C-alpha beads as a LAMMPS data file, in Angstrom:
LAMMPS data file: protein, C-alpha beads

260 atoms
259 bonds

1 atom types
1 bond types

-500.0 500.0 xlo xhi
-500.0 500.0 ylo yhi
-500.0 500.0 zlo zhi

Masses

1 110.0

Atoms # bond

1 1 1 -413.172 301.653 268.192
2 1 1 -413.966 298.130 266.980
3 1 1 -414.852 297.854 263.281
4 1 1 -414.542 294.078 263.243
5 1 1 -411.519 291.750 263.611
6 1 1 -410.402 292.170 259.986
7 1 1 -409.804 295.891 260.597
8 1 1 -407.201 295.297 263.321
9 1 1 -404.046 293.295 264.089
10 1 1 -405.728 290.464 265.937
11 1 1 -406.613 286.784 266.164
12 1 1 -410.220 285.944 265.326
13 1 1 -411.910 282.711 266.458
14 1 1 -415.331 281.685 265.205
15 1 1 -417.874 282.029 267.991
16 1 1 -415.428 283.609 270.475
17 1 1 -415.453 287.387 270.123
18 1 1 -413.082 289.542 272.182
19 1 1 -415.158 292.652 271.638
20 1 1 -418.625 293.363 270.395
21 1 1 -418.635 295.657 267.393
22 1 1 -420.542 298.854 268.125
23 1 1 -422.894 300.469 265.652
24 1 1 -421.683 303.631 263.943
25 1 1 -419.191 305.874 265.720
26 1 1 -419.364 304.325 269.172
27 1 1 -416.873 302.581 271.419
28 1 1 -416.808 298.804 271.284
29 1 1 -417.907 296.774 274.258
30 1 1 -415.162 294.478 275.543
31 1 1 -416.804 291.287 276.766
32 1 1 -413.756 289.318 277.935
33 1 1 -411.087 290.344 280.418
34 1 1 -407.523 289.909 279.144
35 1 1 -404.700 289.025 281.530
36 1 1 -401.496 290.882 280.624
37 1 1 -397.934 290.257 281.888
38 1 1 -394.556 291.594 280.792
39 1 1 -390.815 291.784 281.452
40 1 1 -389.387 294.706 279.483
41 1 1 -385.745 295.808 279.343
42 1 1 -383.687 297.841 276.870
43 1 1 -382.419 294.708 275.100
44 1 1 -385.318 292.256 275.440
45 1 1 -389.073 292.656 275.447
46 1 1 -391.132 289.700 276.699
47 1 1 -394.886 290.018 277.101
48 1 1 -397.945 287.804 277.238
49 1 1 -401.695 288.203 277.057
50 1 1 -404.172 285.488 277.993
51 1 1 -407.924 285.319 277.411
52 1 1 -410.490 282.614 278.133
53 1 1 -413.935 281.823 276.796
54 1 1 -415.338 279.245 279.288
55 1 1 -416.316 276.061 277.535
56 1 1 -414.952 277.288 274.190
57 1 1 -411.274 278.175 274.149
58 1 1 -408.209 279.644 275.824
59 1 1 -405.671 281.723 273.898
60 1 1 -402.282 282.881 275.193
61 1 1 -400.160 285.167 272.993
62 1 1 -396.475 285.555 273.890
63 1 1 -394.278 288.192 272.236
64 1 1 -390.462 288.218 272.219
65 1 1 -388.849 291.306 270.655
66 1 1 -385.074 291.611 270.208
67 1 1 -384.052 295.032 268.805
68 1 1 -382.118 294.672 265.572
69 1 1 -383.018 290.982 265.317
70 1 1 -386.770 290.416 265.067
71 1 1 -390.116 289.834 266.754
72 1 1 -391.650 286.415 267.501
73 1 1 -395.371 286.145 268.260
74 1 1 -396.375 282.743 269.653
75 1 1 -400.099 281.964 269.820
76 1 1 -401.034 278.995 272.040
77 1 1 -404.623 277.833 271.522
78 1 1 -406.394 275.262 273.679
79 1 1 -409.870 273.784 273.992
80 1 1 -411.050 274.426 270.461
81 1 1 -413.122 271.784 268.671
82 1 1 -412.976 272.188 264.886
83 1 1 -413.201 275.972 265.025
84 1 1 -411.581 278.225 262.461
85 1 1 -408.969 280.690 263.725
86 1 1 -407.975 283.640 261.513
87 1 1 -404.964 285.891 261.874
88 1 1 -405.186 289.516 260.694
89 1 1 -402.219 291.859 260.196
90 1 1 -401.742 295.233 258.521
91 1 1 -398.561 296.439 256.809
92 1 1 -397.920 299.973 255.470
93 1 1 -398.398 300.491 251.739
94 1 1 -394.792 301.743 251.512
95 1 1 -393.592 298.165 252.114
96 1 1 -395.206 296.937 248.911
97 1 1 -395.449 295.244 246.604
98 1 1 -395.868 292.138 248.765
99 1 1 -395.009 288.608 247.661
100 1 1 -396.617 285.576 249.329
101 1 1 -395.415 281.978 249.551
102 1 1 -397.584 279.126 250.807
103 1 1 -396.383 276.900 253.602
104 1 1 -393.325 274.706 253.009
105 1 1 -391.659 272.228 255.403
106 1 1 -389.440 274.098 257.898
107 1 1 -389.654 277.379 255.983
108 1 1 -393.250 278.297 256.846
109 1 1 -395.705 280.520 255.008
110 1 1 -394.115 283.839 254.102
111 1 1 -394.937 287.373 253.067
112 1 1 -391.957 289.272 251.660
113 1 1 -391.921 293.050 251.651
114 1 1 -389.515 295.917 250.921
115 1 1 -387.823 295.746 254.344
116 1 1 -387.927 292.063 255.183
117 1 1 -390.325 289.204 255.853
118 1 1 -393.325 288.089 257.846
119 1 1 -393.281 284.298 258.294
120 1 1 -395.756 281.940 259.968
121 1 1 -395.095 278.409 261.232
122 1 1 -397.432 275.690 262.465
123 1 1 -397.460 271.887 262.614
124 1 1 -399.534 271.774 259.443
125 1 1 -399.613 274.417 256.684
126 1 1 -401.823 277.426 257.244
127 1 1 -404.628 278.037 254.795
128 1 1 -405.758 280.933 252.609
129 1 1 -402.686 283.145 252.973
130 1 1 -403.615 286.477 251.426
131 1 1 -402.039 289.911 251.145
132 1 1 -404.324 292.522 249.664
133 1 1 -404.163 296.301 249.363
134 1 1 -407.149 298.123 250.854
135 1 1 -410.085 298.796 248.589
136 1 1 -412.449 301.743 248.890
137 1 1 -415.317 300.870 251.229
138 1 1 -413.589 297.780 252.672
139 1 1 -413.200 297.378 256.431
140 1 1 -409.716 295.839 256.274
141 1 1 -406.481 297.299 254.933
142 1 1 -406.537 300.780 256.428
143 1 1 -404.190 302.433 258.934
144 1 1 -404.542 305.655 260.899
145 1 1 -403.047 307.307 263.971
146 1 1 -405.857 307.612 266.538
147 1 1 -408.627 309.448 264.658
148 1 1 -406.290 310.699 261.946
149 1 1 -406.781 310.401 258.216
150 1 1 -406.950 306.719 257.165
151 1 1 -404.262 305.637 254.725
152 1 1 -404.288 302.672 252.380
153 1 1 -402.375 299.634 253.666
154 1 1 -401.999 295.896 253.101
155 1 1 -404.225 293.418 254.906
156 1 1 -402.449 290.074 255.493
157 1 1 -404.556 287.145 256.663
158 1 1 -404.368 283.366 257.048
159 1 1 -406.354 280.711 258.872
160 1 1 -406.597 277.114 259.999
161 1 1 -409.068 274.820 261.736
162 1 1 -408.032 274.177 265.338
163 1 1 -408.857 271.131 267.462
164 1 1 -407.413 270.489 270.907
165 1 1 -404.097 272.263 271.600
166 1 1 -402.100 274.098 268.953
167 1 1 -399.224 276.535 268.512
168 1 1 -398.752 279.057 265.692
169 1 1 -395.707 281.344 265.507
170 1 1 -395.382 284.548 263.471
171 1 1 -392.008 286.234 262.902
172 1 1 -391.275 289.748 261.654
173 1 1 -387.780 290.943 260.775
174 1 1 -385.323 291.874 258.048
175 1 1 -384.539 288.171 257.478
176 1 1 -385.564 284.904 259.108
177 1 1 -383.672 284.152 262.319
178 1 1 -383.929 280.403 263.116
179 1 1 -385.622 279.647 266.434
180 1 1 -387.329 276.981 268.493
181 1 1 -390.444 278.172 270.315
182 1 1 -391.987 276.179 273.174
183 1 1 -395.199 277.028 275.026
184 1 1 -396.899 274.851 277.650
185 1 1 -395.484 271.587 276.281
186 1 1 -395.849 272.342 272.563
187 1 1 -392.834 273.136 270.367
188 1 1 -392.226 274.489 266.868
189 1 1 -388.981 274.629 264.895
190 1 1 -389.082 277.931 263.027
191 1 1 -386.623 277.985 260.131
192 1 1 -384.781 274.923 261.437
193 1 1 -384.557 271.288 260.337
194 1 1 -386.621 268.351 261.610
195 1 1 -383.669 267.215 263.734
196 1 1 -383.740 270.520 265.587
197 1 1 -387.493 270.687 266.034
198 1 1 -388.537 267.109 266.796
199 1 1 -386.776 266.822 270.136
200 1 1 -388.854 266.516 273.295
201 1 1 -389.949 269.993 274.424
202 1 1 -387.849 271.338 277.266
203 1 1 -390.863 273.282 278.560
204 1 1 -393.781 271.134 279.751
205 1 1 -395.199 273.363 282.486
206 1 1 -398.472 275.167 281.879
207 1 1 -397.920 278.857 281.099
208 1 1 -394.129 278.466 280.792
209 1 1 -392.454 279.552 277.559
210 1 1 -388.997 279.183 276.042
211 1 1 -387.431 280.762 272.957
212 1 1 -384.174 279.368 271.533
213 1 1 -382.767 281.940 269.091
214 1 1 -379.962 280.989 266.689
215 1 1 -377.652 284.020 266.391
216 1 1 -374.946 282.246 264.391
217 1 1 -372.053 281.242 266.626
218 1 1 -374.247 281.494 269.718
219 1 1 -377.756 280.548 270.657
220 1 1 -379.685 282.709 273.077
221 1 1 -382.340 281.129 275.283
222 1 1 -385.166 283.046 276.950
223 1 1 -387.580 281.491 279.450
224 1 1 -390.583 283.064 281.156
225 1 1 -393.428 282.076 283.429
226 1 1 -393.247 279.454 286.216
227 1 1 -390.041 277.959 284.753
228 1 1 -388.241 281.279 285.340
229 1 1 -388.953 281.103 289.094
230 1 1 -386.398 278.296 289.264
231 1 1 -384.384 278.491 286.028
232 1 1 -381.697 275.876 285.269
233 1 1 -378.118 276.616 286.252
234 1 1 -376.469 279.234 284.103
235 1 1 -379.574 281.360 283.504
236 1 1 -379.660 285.009 284.556
237 1 1 -382.746 287.019 285.459
238 1 1 -383.755 289.568 282.821
239 1 1 -384.662 292.088 285.502
240 1 1 -386.854 294.191 283.242
241 1 1 -389.910 296.250 284.087
242 1 1 -393.020 294.251 284.872
243 1 1 -393.909 291.372 287.156
244 1 1 -393.605 288.450 284.698
245 1 1 -390.571 286.350 285.752
246 1 1 -388.069 285.817 282.928
247 1 1 -384.460 284.636 282.544
248 1 1 -381.953 284.119 279.738
249 1 1 -378.784 282.225 278.816
250 1 1 -376.270 282.383 275.962
251 1 1 -375.148 278.956 274.717
252 1 1 -372.038 278.406 272.586
253 1 1 -373.199 274.988 271.333
254 1 1 -376.581 273.427 270.501
255 1 1 -376.050 270.676 273.102
256 1 1 -376.221 273.211 275.927
257 1 1 -379.563 274.417 274.620
258 1 1 -381.374 271.090 274.569
259 1 1 -379.918 269.526 277.689
260 1 1 -380.738 272.513 279.892

Bonds

1 1 1 2
2 1 2 3
3 1 3 4
4 1 4 5
5 1 5 6
6 1 6 7
7 1 7 8
8 1 8 9
9 1 9 10
10 1 10 11
11 1 11 12
12 1 12 13
13 1 13 14
14 1 14 15
15 1 15 16
16 1 16 17
17 1 17 18
18 1 18 19
19 1 19 20
20 1 20 21
21 1 21 22
22 1 22 23
23 1 23 24
24 1 24 25
25 1 25 26
26 1 26 27
27 1 27 28
28 1 28 29
29 1 29 30
30 1 30 31
31 1 31 32
32 1 32 33
33 1 33 34
34 1 34 35
35 1 35 36
36 1 36 37
37 1 37 38
38 1 38 39
39 1 39 40
40 1 40 41
41 1 41 42
42 1 42 43
43 1 43 44
44 1 44 45
45 1 45 46
46 1 46 47
47 1 47 48
48 1 48 49
49 1 49 50
50 1 50 51
51 1 51 52
52 1 52 53
53 1 53 54
54 1 54 55
55 1 55 56
56 1 56 57
57 1 57 58
58 1 58 59
59 1 59 60
60 1 60 61
61 1 61 62
62 1 62 63
63 1 63 64
64 1 64 65
65 1 65 66
66 1 66 67
67 1 67 68
68 1 68 69
69 1 69 70
70 1 70 71
71 1 71 72
72 1 72 73
73 1 73 74
74 1 74 75
75 1 75 76
76 1 76 77
77 1 77 78
78 1 78 79
79 1 79 80
80 1 80 81
81 1 81 82
82 1 82 83
83 1 83 84
84 1 84 85
85 1 85 86
86 1 86 87
87 1 87 88
88 1 88 89
89 1 89 90
90 1 90 91
91 1 91 92
92 1 92 93
93 1 93 94
94 1 94 95
95 1 95 96
96 1 96 97
97 1 97 98
98 1 98 99
99 1 99 100
100 1 100 101
101 1 101 102
102 1 102 103
103 1 103 104
104 1 104 105
105 1 105 106
106 1 106 107
107 1 107 108
108 1 108 109
109 1 109 110
110 1 110 111
111 1 111 112
112 1 112 113
113 1 113 114
114 1 114 115
115 1 115 116
116 1 116 117
117 1 117 118
118 1 118 119
119 1 119 120
120 1 120 121
121 1 121 122
122 1 122 123
123 1 123 124
124 1 124 125
125 1 125 126
126 1 126 127
127 1 127 128
128 1 128 129
129 1 129 130
130 1 130 131
131 1 131 132
132 1 132 133
133 1 133 134
134 1 134 135
135 1 135 136
136 1 136 137
137 1 137 138
138 1 138 139
139 1 139 140
140 1 140 141
141 1 141 142
142 1 142 143
143 1 143 144
144 1 144 145
145 1 145 146
146 1 146 147
147 1 147 148
148 1 148 149
149 1 149 150
150 1 150 151
151 1 151 152
152 1 152 153
153 1 153 154
154 1 154 155
155 1 155 156
156 1 156 157
157 1 157 158
158 1 158 159
159 1 159 160
160 1 160 161
161 1 161 162
162 1 162 163
163 1 163 164
164 1 164 165
165 1 165 166
166 1 166 167
167 1 167 168
168 1 168 169
169 1 169 170
170 1 170 171
171 1 171 172
172 1 172 173
173 1 173 174
174 1 174 175
175 1 175 176
176 1 176 177
177 1 177 178
178 1 178 179
179 1 179 180
180 1 180 181
181 1 181 182
182 1 182 183
183 1 183 184
184 1 184 185
185 1 185 186
186 1 186 187
187 1 187 188
188 1 188 189
189 1 189 190
190 1 190 191
191 1 191 192
192 1 192 193
193 1 193 194
194 1 194 195
195 1 195 196
196 1 196 197
197 1 197 198
198 1 198 199
199 1 199 200
200 1 200 201
201 1 201 202
202 1 202 203
203 1 203 204
204 1 204 205
205 1 205 206
206 1 206 207
207 1 207 208
208 1 208 209
209 1 209 210
210 1 210 211
211 1 211 212
212 1 212 213
213 1 213 214
214 1 214 215
215 1 215 216
216 1 216 217
217 1 217 218
218 1 218 219
219 1 219 220
220 1 220 221
221 1 221 222
222 1 222 223
223 1 223 224
224 1 224 225
225 1 225 226
226 1 226 227
227 1 227 228
228 1 228 229
229 1 229 230
230 1 230 231
231 1 231 232
232 1 232 233
233 1 233 234
234 1 234 235
235 1 235 236
236 1 236 237
237 1 237 238
238 1 238 239
239 1 239 240
240 1 240 241
241 1 241 242
242 1 242 243
243 1 243 244
244 1 244 245
245 1 245 246
246 1 246 247
247 1 247 248
248 1 248 249
249 1 249 250
250 1 250 251
251 1 251 252
252 1 252 253
253 1 253 254
254 1 254 255
255 1 255 256
256 1 256 257
257 1 257 258
258 1 258 259
259 1 259 260
């Protein structure tokens, strides 16, 4: 049931609707086919969805989830010409009160809650970061299980104007875990310094992704897509459920990460 993008956890692009909102209590009408791929194991979840609006935009969302560590959501946007993209998220009321912090170099825009943080990174600061508790009669800020009783929640949103190719990463976890995220030739240092993030991207193939996760003494590297068909030496296949090829490597030193 589609009540509009602001009522869901989704990415909204001006002039490029994923679903057409139905009137009253009626099912929405999906007007774009989404391509979904995944590689899911007990220790690592990797998944991606891709959608295209011919002549307007292409969006690919990649999700890496590491139990006990965090979740990274990488949104790769391409083909946009000065269009506004808005991100919508909903957090339970029990996590409040929320505290927001506008974008800072390396540290990103952040929303702090009772159990941790939600942080967003992009090449330039995101705009209009807001966290608001649902108001009576508002479309956004409500949660419910299926058709259960709606409960008041927080609506978190932010936006930016996109032109050309762009990458925006959102992290959820108890505390920020430094990472480098690379998608189709674009890279972002998330919670790292300029020295870490300004190196030439290791991934330059279309639809290939790489996550470099700093776990303290070790760095874990996850690759997926075409790159995983022929991963560099030392990588092991994830072997999870799903048909999306993925591999990983544990690196004791940063040099092993960047030099493949």
